[in-house]
C-alpha positions in Angstrom: 104.2 83.2 78.8 102.5 79.8 77.8 104.2 80.3 74.3 107.6 81.0 76.7 106.7 77.4 78.6 106.0 75.1 75.5 109.4 75.9 73.9 111.2 76.0 76.8 110.3 72.2 77.4 110.5 71.7 74.2 114.1 72.3 73.6 114.2 70.6 76.9 113.5 67.4 75.5 115.3 68.2 72.8 118.7 68.5 74.5 118.0 65.4 76.3 117.3 63.3 73.4 120.6 64.9 72.2 122.3 64.3 74.9 121.1 60.4 76.0 121.5 59.8 72.4 125.1 60.6 71.6 126.7 59.8 75.2 128.4 57.1 74.0 130.6 58.9 71.5 130.7 62.1 73.7 131.2 61.6 77.1 131.2 64.4 79.6 133.3 67.4 77.9 136.2 67.4 80.8 136.6 63.3 79.2 136.0 64.9 76.1 138.8 68.0 76.4 141.2 65.5 79.2 141.2 63.2 75.3 142.1 65.3 72.7 145.1 67.0 75.3 146.6 63.7 75.7 146.2 62.7 72.5 148.1 66.1 71.2 151.1 65.4 74.0 151.7 62.0 72.4 151.3 63.2 69.0 154.0 66.2 69.3 156.6 63.8 70.5 156.7 62.5 67.1 156.6 65.9 65.4 159.3 68.9 66.3 159.1 68.2 70.1 156.6 71.2 70.8 154.7 73.1 68.2 155.5 76.9 68.7 153.3 78.9 66.1 155.0 81.8 64.5 151.8 83.5 63.0 147.8 83.9 64.2 145.1 84.4 61.9 142.1 85.2 62.6 138.2 84.7 60.9 134.7 85.2 62.8 132.4 88.7 63.7 132.8 91.4 67.3 134.1 89.3 69.5 137.4 88.8 67.2 137.3 91.7 65.3 140.4 94.8 65.5 139.6 97.1 63.0 137.6 95.5 59.9 134.3 97.1 60.3 133.5 99.8 58.2 134.5 103.6 60.4 131.6 105.7 59.1 128.6 102.0 60.6 130.5 100.7 63.4 130.2 101.9 66.8 133.4 100.1 67.6 135.4 103.2 65.5 133.2 105.9 67.7 134.1 107.1 71.1 133.9 106.1 73.8 135.0 102.5 72.3 139.0 102.4 73.4 138.9 104.2 76.2 141.1 101.6 78.0 143.8 100.6 75.3 144.8 102.5 73.4 143.1 105.6 74.5 140.6 105.9 71.3 138.6 103.7 69.4 140.5 101.2 67.5 137.8 99.5 65.6 137.7 96.8 68.4 134.3 96.3 70.1 135.3 96.8 74.3 137.0 99.7 76.0 140.2 97.7 74.9 141.9 94.3 74.0 139.3 91.3 73.0 139.8 87.8 72.8 142.4 88.4 69.9 144.5 90.3 71.7 144.3 87.4 74.7 144.9 84.5 72.6 147.5 85.9 70.5 149.7 87.5 74.0 149.0 83.5 75.6 150.8 82.4 71.9 153.8 84.3 72.5 152.7 86.5 69.1 151.9 90.1 68.7 148.3 90.6 67.6 147.8 90.2 64.0 147.0 92.9 61.5 143.3 93.4 60.7 142.7 92.5 57.1 141.8 96.0 56.1 144.6 97.8 57.0 147.2 95.0 55.2 148.4 97.5 52.8 149.5 100.5 55.0 150.6 97.7 57.5 153.3 95.4 55.3 155.7 95.6 58.0 153.2 93.2 60.2 151.9 90.8 58.3 154.8 88.3 59.3 152.7 88.1 62.8 149.4 86.9 60.7 146.3 88.6 59.6 142.7 89.4 61.1 139.6 88.8 58.9 137.0 88.7 61.5 134.0 91.1 61.1 132.2 92.2 63.6 128.0 91.5 63.1 129.1 88.4 60.9 128.2 84.7 60.5 128.6 81.5 59.3 126.2 82.7 56.4 124.6 86.4 55.7 123.8 88.0 58.5 122.4 91.9 58.9 125.3 93.5 58.4 126.7 94.1 54.5 130.1 92.8 55.5 132.1 88.9 54.5 130.6 86.3 56.4 132.7 83.2 57.6 133.0 81.6 54.0 134.2 84.7 52.3 136.8 85.6 55.0 138.8 82.5 54.3 138.5 83.3 50.9 140.7 86.5 51.9 143.1 84.2 53.3 143.3 81.9 50.3 143.8 85.0 47.9 146.7 86.2 49.6 147.7 82.4 49.0 147.8 83.0 45.6 149.0 86.4 45.2 152.0 84.6 47.7 152.1 87.2 50.4 151.4 83.7 52.7 153.2 80.0 51.7 152.0 76.8 52.9 154.6 76.9 54.9 153.4 80.0 57.0 149.8 78.2 57.6 152.0 74.8 59.2 153.3 76.9 61.5 150.1 79.0 62.7 146.9 79.1 64.4 143.4 79.8 63.5 141.2 81.3 66.0 138.0 81.5 64.7 134.6 83.1 66.4 130.9 82.8 66.0 128.8 84.5 68.6 125.2 84.1 67.6 124.7 86.8 65.0 123.6 84.1 62.6 121.0 83.5 65.4 119.8 87.1 65.9 119.3 87.5 61.9 117.4 84.5 61.7 115.3 86.1 64.6 114.8 89.7 62.9 114.0 88.2 59.9 110.9 86.9 61.4 112.2 83.3 62.5 110.7 82.0 65.4 111.8 80.1 68.8 110.5 76.6 67.8 112.1 77.5 64.1 115.5 77.8 65.8 115.8 74.6 66.7 116.0 73.1 63.2 118.1 76.6 62.6 120.9 76.2 64.7 122.1 72.1 63.3 122.3 74.1 60.3 124.8 76.7 61.4 126.5 74.5 63.4 127.4 72.2 60.6 128.5 75.4 58.0 130.7 75.9 60.7 132.1 72.5 60.9 132.8 72.8 56.6 134.5 76.0 57.6 137.2 74.6 60.4 137.5 72.2 57.6 138.2 73.7 54.8 140.9 76.0 57.0 142.6 73.0 57.7 142.7 72.0 54.6 144.4 74.8 53.5 147.3 73.4 56.0 146.4 75.1 59.0 147.2 72.4 62.0 145.9 73.8 65.7 142.7 75.7 65.3 141.2 77.7 67.9 137.1 77.4 67.7 134.8 79.4 70.4 131.5 77.7 72.1 128.4 80.3 71.9 128.6 82.6 75.1 125.7 82.6 77.3 123.1 84.6 74.9 120.8 84.9 77.9 123.2 86.7 80.2 124.1 89.7 77.8 122.9 92.7 79.1 120.7 93.3 75.7 118.7 90.1 77.3 119.2 90.6 80.9 117.9 94.7 80.3 114.4 93.2 80.6 114.8 92.1 84.7 117.0 94.7 84.9 120.6 93.1 85.1 119.6 90.9 87.3 118.5 87.7 85.9 119.8 85.2 82.5 117.0 84.2 79.8 117.2 80.7 80.6 115.4 79.9 77.5 118.0 81.3 75.2 120.8 79.9 77.3 119.1 76.5 76.4 119.4 77.4 72.5 122.5 77.8 73.6 123.3 74.6 74.8 122.2 72.9 71.6 124.4 74.7 69.6 127.2 74.4 71.7 126.8 70.3 72.1 126.2 70.1 68.6 128.8 71.7 68.0 131.3 69.4 70.4 130.1 66.4 68.6 131.2 68.3 65.3 134.9 69.0 66.4 134.8 65.5 67.7 134.5 64.1 64.4 136.9 66.8 62.6 139.4 65.6 65.1 138.7 62.0 64.3 139.1 62.9 60.8 142.5 64.6 60.3 144.4 62.8 62.6 147.3 65.1 62.5 145.1 68.1 63.8 144.1 69.5 66.5 140.9 71.7 66.9 140.8 72.8 70.5 137.1 74.2 71.7 137.0 77.2 73.5 134.5 77.0 76.1 133.2 80.5 76.2 129.8 79.2 77.6 131.5 77.9 80.8 133.7 80.8 81.0 131.6 83.4 81.3 129.0 81.7 83.3 131.8 81.2 85.8 132.7 84.7 86.0 129.5 86.0 86.1 128.5 83.4 89.1 132.0 84.4 91.3 132.1 88.5 90.2 135.4 88.2 89.5 138.8 86.0 87.7 139.9 83.3 90.1 142.4 84.8 90.9 140.3 86.9 93.0 142.1 90.6 91.1 138.9 91.0 88.8 135.8 92.3 90.7 132.3 93.1 89.3 129.4 94.4 91.5 126.8 93.9 89.2 128.4 91.7 86.5 125.5 91.6 83.7 125.4 95.7 83.7 127.5 97.3 81.1 129.6 99.8 81.4 128.6 101.4 78.2 124.7 102.0 77.0 122.5 104.4 75.6 120.3 106.9 77.7 117.3 105.3 76.2 116.5 102.1 73.8 116.2 104.1 70.9 120.8 104.6 71.2 123.9 102.4 71.8 126.9 103.1 73.6 128.6 105.4 71.1 125.6 107.2 69.4 125.4 110.8 69.4 122.3 113.0 68.0 122.7 115.2 64.9 124.0 117.8 66.9 126.7 115.7 68.4 125.3 115.4 71.2 126.4 111.9 73.9 123.0 110.2 73.9 124.6 107.2 76.4 126.6 106.8 79.7 129.8 105.4 80.6 130.3 103.9 84.1 133.3 105.8 86.2 135.7 102.6 86.3 135.4 99.9 83.3 137.7 97.9 85.3 134.5 97.4 87.6 132.4 96.4 84.9 132.6 92.9 82.8 130.0 93.7 80.0 131.6 96.8 78.0 127.8 97.4 76.0 124.7 95.5 75.5 127.0 92.1 73.9 130.5 92.6 74.6 133.0 92.2 77.2 135.4 94.9 78.9 138.8 94.3 78.6 138.5 93.6 82.1 136.6 90.9 81.4 138.1 89.2 78.5 141.2 89.2 81.0 139.3 86.8 83.4 137.6 85.0 80.8 140.9 84.0 79.7 142.3 82.9 83.2 139.5 80.3 83.0 140.6 79.2 79.5 144.0 78.2 80.2 143.4 74.6 80.5 141.8 74.7 77.2 144.7 77.4 75.0 147.7 74.8 76.7 145.8 72.2 74.2 147.1 74.4 71.5 
C-alpha cells in the first residue's frame, strides 16, 4: 500500500508539472477542440466546400479490429462473440459492432474490409481497408501480430501494387486506435509502475511518428483515439467486485492523453492542411459509466463496470472451453444491459452509448 501511494503521488506531481508547464501552449481540452474545429471550417471553404470521404483506412488494435486476428488463437472468433451482430463470431472483440463500424456509419461509409480478407472480398475494397489487429500496439506486444508500423506498411504495399492510389488516400479518413496493449506488455515483461512514467512518452512519441507517416502518405483527415480509462476496465475493477475504478491506472492514462494532445497540436501546426482529430475515449467512457447510460436515455447499464461475458474463474475468459468443449464462461441475459462485453471491451450497446458523446469530436472530420 505504501508503494502504491508513492507511485500515486509521484504521478500526481508529474502530471501537475506537465499541465502547468505546458499551459500556455495547451490550454483546456475544450479550447483545443474548438480551435481546430474553427480552423477546419475556415480551411474547408478554400477546399472543395465540404470534405466527403469515400474510404476509411483503419490502424490499431482490438477496439477497431473487424476480423484480422487469427481464428485458432483469438477469442473474437469464438462463441459467444458476435452474438448480437451478426449472430456469430466475425473477429470483432464484442457481442456485435465495434468502434470502426460506428465511425464508418457516421462518415456515411460501409465498414471497410479487414486486410486479412482482402482477396476474398475484392468487391469491397472501394470502402477502404482495416489493418487493425487485436492485442497490438505501436511496439511489439505479447501477441505475434503486426504492430502499427507494420500495419501502415501494408497500406504502402497496396499503393505500390496499385490496389489504391494517391487520389484514394486524398479522399479518405484514417482511424487510429491505441488502447493500452503496449502498457500491458510492458508490465507483463517485468516493467514497474514507476518505469511507466518514462515509457509512456516513448509510446506517445512513436504514435506521433505513425500519425505523421499516415498523413505523409496523403491521408488528409485522421481520427486518433485517446486512451480510455484503463483503471475502469473490468480486469482492473474485478478486485473491487466491479464497484470502483483504479485511480492510479487512470492517472497514468491522463499522462498519456496529455502528451498525446500536445503531440497532435504540434502535428496540426506543422501540417497546416491536415486535421488530426483526437477522439476522446476517456471522457466519453467516464461519462457513460457515471450516467449509467447514454445522453439520449436509450441505453441503461445497471452495473456498468461489470462485464456481460466472463470466465467461470480467473483461469478462464469469455469464450473459453475446456478440453471436452464444455463452456467455461457465463453470459448475461441481455448484452444491451451491459456496457462492457468482456474484461476489456465494450458491448455494441456500450460503443453506441460512447459514440453519442463523441458527436462533436467526429464532426471535426
